[in-house]
N, C-alpha and C positions, 0 to 999 in steps of 0.2 A: 460546571468545571469546564475550562477550555483545554483541550488536549491537541497538542501539535507534533507531528512526526518530526524528526529532527530534520531542519533546514540546513544543509550542508552535508559534508561527506567525511566519513572518517577512513576513507581509503587511503593506503599510503602512511597512516600515521605511525604505524610501527616502524618502519624504516626511518621514517623522519625523525623520531625521537633518538634512535639510535645515532644517526648522523648529527643531530642537535646537540645531544649531550656530549658529543665529543668536540664539537667547534664552536659551541656559544657558551662559554665559561665566564664571560665578562659580567660585570654587575648590573647592566641594562640590557635591554633589547627595544627594537621598534616593531610596533604592530601597523601592518600596513594593509589596505583594501584598495584594491586596483580594479577599475570598472571596465567594461566593454572590451575584454579580453577576447581573441578568437578561440573556438571550441578546441583548436589543436594545442592550447596552452595546458589542457589538462593531461596531455601526454608526458608531461614535464613536472612530475610532482615532487619538485627538489626547491631549493631556496626558502626553506621553512612554511611548505605548503601546510595550512591548517583546514580549511574547507572553502566550497565554492558554492555559489548559485547560479542559476541561469535566468536571463530576462527574456522579455516578450520576442526581442530580435534574436534571441539563441545566442547570445553573446554572454559571457562569463565574466563574474566578479569574483575575485581571489583574496581570500584572507590570509596573510602569511605573517611570520615571526621571524625576525632576522636579528643579526647583532649589529649590523650596521644600518643607517637609513637608507631605503631604497631610492634611487636617482631619477627613477620614472617620474615624469610630470603628471602624468594621469593617476597617481596613487594619492590617497588621503592617509597621512600616517600620525601615529601618537608614539610618544616615546614612554616605555615603561621602565620604573626603577627596579625592576627584577631580571634576572638572566631568563633565557627562554625555556630552561630546563625546569624551571618552577612551574611553568604552565602544564596543567593535567589534560585539559581540553578546550576547545573553543569552537563556537557555531553562531550561524545566524538565526535571529530570531524575528518575528513580527514585533512592532512597536509597543503592541498592548502587553506584551511579556514583561518589559521593564517597567510597566508602571504596575504591575500584580503587587498585592500584599504579601505573597509568598511564592516561591518559585520551587518547582520539585523536579530533579532530574533522574532519570529511570534509565538504568543501565547495569554494567558489572565491571568488575576489575578485570582488566586486560593488560599483561605485562607490567603489571605494578601501578597501572594508570586506569582512572574511571573513563569507561568508554561508554558516552551517552546515547541511548537509543530513542529516549522520548523526552519531550519536554512538556511538562504540565503548569499552567500557570493559573493560580486559583487562590482564593480566599479561604478554601477550605479543602485541602486535598482529601479525595476520597477514593475507594477502590473502582468506582465506576462512574461514568456521566450521570447527570441527573435524569429521571425518566420524564418523559413528556406529560403536562399537566391535563391536557384534554384527551378525554378517551373517545377513539373513534369508533362508528359502528357501522358494521356491513350493512349494505343498502336492501337486502333481501332478493337481489336479484337471481336468476337461475344460473348455477353453475356453468362456467363457459369452457372449462379445461379439465381433461381426465388428469386425476391425481396420479402422481407418480414418485419414486424415490430415484435420487441419482447421487452420483459420485465420480469423484476424480481419480484418475490413474495417470499420473504425471510422466513417469518414465516410459519411453517408447518400448523400452525391454518388456513391459506389462504385457502388451498386446503381440509382440513379436516373439518373445522367448516363453513367457509363462501365460498363455491366455487361459488355461484352467484355473488358474488363481482369481481371474475376474469372474469367471462364470460360477466359482464357488462363492465368491462375494456377493453374486447376483442372488444365489440361494440363501445365504445366510442373513442378508440385508434387505431382501426383497426389492432389488434394484430392477428399475425399468428402462434407465439411461445412465450412460457414462461419458465422461468427457475425457480425452486422451489428446497426447502431443502427438502430432504428425509432422516427421521432419521434411523439409524441403531443401532441394540442392538444385543450383542452375535451372530455377525455375519449374522443376517438376518434381512430384511427391516422390520421396525416396521409397523402396522396398514396397512398390506398388502393388505388385501381384500377391504379395504376402498380406498387404493391408485389404486387398478386395476378399480374400479368402476369409480374413477373420471378420470382415463385416458380413459376409454372408453367412458365417456360423452365429454371429451374435444376433443376427436378425432372426436366424432360425430358433434361437433361444427366447424371441421377443425382447430382445435388448437394443434400444436405440443407441447409436454412438455418435457423438458430435466431436468435433475437433476443437480444442481450445487454444488460444493463441493470445499472448500476453506480452507487452514490452512497454515500460512507462516511457522510453526513448523514441517509440513510434511516433509520437506526436512532434518530433524534432523534424524539420525539414530534410535533414541528412539520412534520416532513417525510414522516411514515411514511404518510399519507392520500394525498397526492399520488404516492408512489411505488406504492402499492398501485392508484391508480386507473390509473397507466400498464399496470399487469399486467391489469387488468379490460378495459382498450381491447384487449390483445392477445386475450384471451379472446374477446370479442365478434368482434373480426376474423374469427377461425378459424370462425366459423360456416359457411361456405361451402364450395365447392367443395374436396373433399380436396386436389387437386393445386394449390390456390392457399392453402393453409395453411402457416403457421409449423410447424416441426419441432419446436421445443422452445424454452426460456427459460433463459439461463445468467443467474446472478445473481452480480456481480462487484461485493460491497458494499465489502470491505476496511475495516471498522470500525478496524483498527489504523492508519489514516492520520488518525484523530481526534486532535486536540491533548488529551492525557491519557488516552489509551487505556492506556498503559504504566502508570498509577498505579493502575489497576483493570480489568484486561482482562476479568476474569470477567464483570462487569455489561454490558459493550458486547457481548460473545458470547451473552450471553443474550438481550439485544435483537436482535441479529442474527438468532437462532434462531426469535425470534417472526415477525420479517418473513419468513423464508423458509418458515416453516409457514402463515402467512397468505396468501403467495403460491401455495402448493400448492393451498388451499382455492379461492381465486378463480379459478386457470387450470387447471381440471381436464382440459383437453385438452393441456395442454403439459408433457411432460417438463421436469423441473428438474435444472440442473447449477449447483454452486455452485465459485467459484474461491477456491483455499485457498494460502498461500504456503509454500514448502518447509520454513520454519524452524518450523511447526507442528509438533505431536506427537499424531499420530491415537490413540495409546493413553494418553496420560497428560495431567492438568492441564486448563486451561480449554478448550484446543482440542479435547480428547477429549469434554468435556462438550458442546461445540457439536455434534460429529458425532453424538453419541448422541441430543440433541434433535431434530436435524433428519433422523435415518436414514429415517423412515417417509415423508417428503416429497421426497426427492431420489432420482434415478436414477443420478446420477454426481457425481464431483467431478474438477475440472481442477487439477492441481498446477503452480503457477507455478514450476518447477524451474529457475530462471533461473541457469545454471552452464554452462561451457563444458568444464571437464574431465570427460571419460567416466565416470572413477571416481565423482567427486562426483555426478553427474547419477544413476548408478546407486544409489549409496549413500542419497541422500535421496528417490530414487523409491520404494525398496523397502519402507519402513515404510507408504507408502500403498498400494501394491500389496497388501501384507499384510493391511492393514485391509479393502479391498476384497474380498479372499478371504473373509475371515470373515465379512463382510457381505453378500455377494453383489451388491456395488456395481460399476459400472464406474468405472474410472478412466483418465483422459488426463494424459499428461505434457507440459507445456508448456515450450517452448524460446523463448529471446529472441533476436531479431536486429535489434531497434531500435538505432539509434545512441544512445551514451551521451556525456553531455558528460565532458571531461576534468576531473577534481577533485584537489585536494591533500589528502592524509591527513596531518595534522598532530600530532604525538605531544608529551603533556606528562607530565611526572613532577613528583612531590612535592618541594617545596623551600620555603624560608624565605619568598621573595617570587616572584612571577611574573606572566606574563601572563594566566593562566586561574585562577579562582578558584570555589571551591564555597562555598555559604551555605546554611544551614538555616533554613527557616520552617516554620511548623506546617502548613500545608497541601501543600507540596512542596518539596523541596530545589531549588536553582537553579545554574546556572553561569553565570558572567560571564566575558567575552573583552574583554581591554583591549588598548589600542593599543600599549602597552609595559609592561614589568614595573614592578608597582606593589606598596606594601604596603599591603594593607587589613585593618583589625582585624576580628576574628571569625568570620574564615573560614580555608578550607584552601586554600594556594597550590599551583599546578602550573605549573613553567616549561618553556619550549618545550625539546624535545630534537632533534627531526629531523622531517623530512617527506618524502613521496615521491609521485609521482605515480599516480594511478587512472584509467586510460583505459578500464575498462568491459569490457576483454579477458576477464576471469574470469566475467562474467555475461552477456555478448550476444556473438553470432556476427556483429555488424555489421563487424567488421574482418577475419572470416576466413569468408564464406559457403560456400567450397568445402568447408572442414571441416565444417560443418553437413550438407551435402548429402551428404558421404560417410559421416558418422555416422548419418544417420536409419536406413538399413537395419540396420546393425549393433545400434542400441538397439531397433529393433522386433523383431527376432528374440531378442535377451537379454529383453526384457520380455514376449515373447511366451509365455514358459514359464510366467507368471502367468495364472489364469485370469480375473482382474480387469482384465487391461490390455485397454483399448479403443483406443488409438492415440495419436499424439504430435500435439499442436497448436502452431501456429508462429505467434508473436507478432512483428510488425513487418514481415511481408512485404507489407502493403499501401502501406508507406512507399517514395519512390523512393530 
């Protein structure tokens, strides 16, 4: 099964529909795709904005629906025999989605319309991706890294205002490392003295403290310098007392969240590699860890190229292995543990316990007419979700088949915390046979 994070944005859709329902009550509408627009165009989410994607040159392609045909010569247009208020959602997709035997949209009702968070294109929609077929085996090498447990504390208030909660979590979860957000302003770490004091106390408690820094837009040229300036501030901060220094820096950049990533993943991962390597050059006193999703393949394709490009810059990787089935956790972890053994790099396995919103998975299948339509444009194919089944010329129709609830129980332990606590020592023992395994990181434990 192929899963795609939503390509496009639903930012601004709420006010878009309010305006559109009042102004576009005609019998038809125009769907337009305008390519190579400047990034500043995104500051104007009007004129029927539906979604956008970014290309390798960091220009924007906009998808709009309007009551009249756009006059811009750079726009490709299609006339729709329905009014704009009949549209429920629209977004960009990969070409392969439009060829699928069935398409599932995952999301939830928002202001009377279905807001899509994920697109699943497959012949057989299941709750989880298929497991790898080849079982990997540890090499039998001697352990390289001491085992530890880690956790994130995203809010700066956690170490500034309520540090005792961190130390209580250290005791209850047997933590040896935490990842915290360290604010930077005007090139300097904010609340520096308070952070120095917290670091000294944490180190006295036997707790490593790493800064975590992440932003998908950091790979854009206009954001890169600001991102690297924050890293420079961490390097300058670490010039004092050893007991009052940050122990490392985790880069949680996640460019695959950018609208358009799936259309040209290689370009965006190349940009990510440049950021990681630049961070290594700037922050020589900090070990670097990069966060990767479980669906990456460390041995093949674009994700393997990313790891190859940053291998000399990083000390470790943290795998967001957000699954709750022990067999799936093991299967998806082993390909990264195998990579770590081959490259002599530490690998941390992260598990999720953050509460997930309940969503619907709505399945659509090819039909003569339907609620879901696929259209081909030069720049990228799109999907249109209608309020009800319609006939639209020039596209491929999918009709609603069935739906089911997705409560997040296959990705997060939020509904089964006792299962997580019982599973931790089991996984640590299993993964401990790999010389690259360095520990388990717990996400969501900082939330009430």
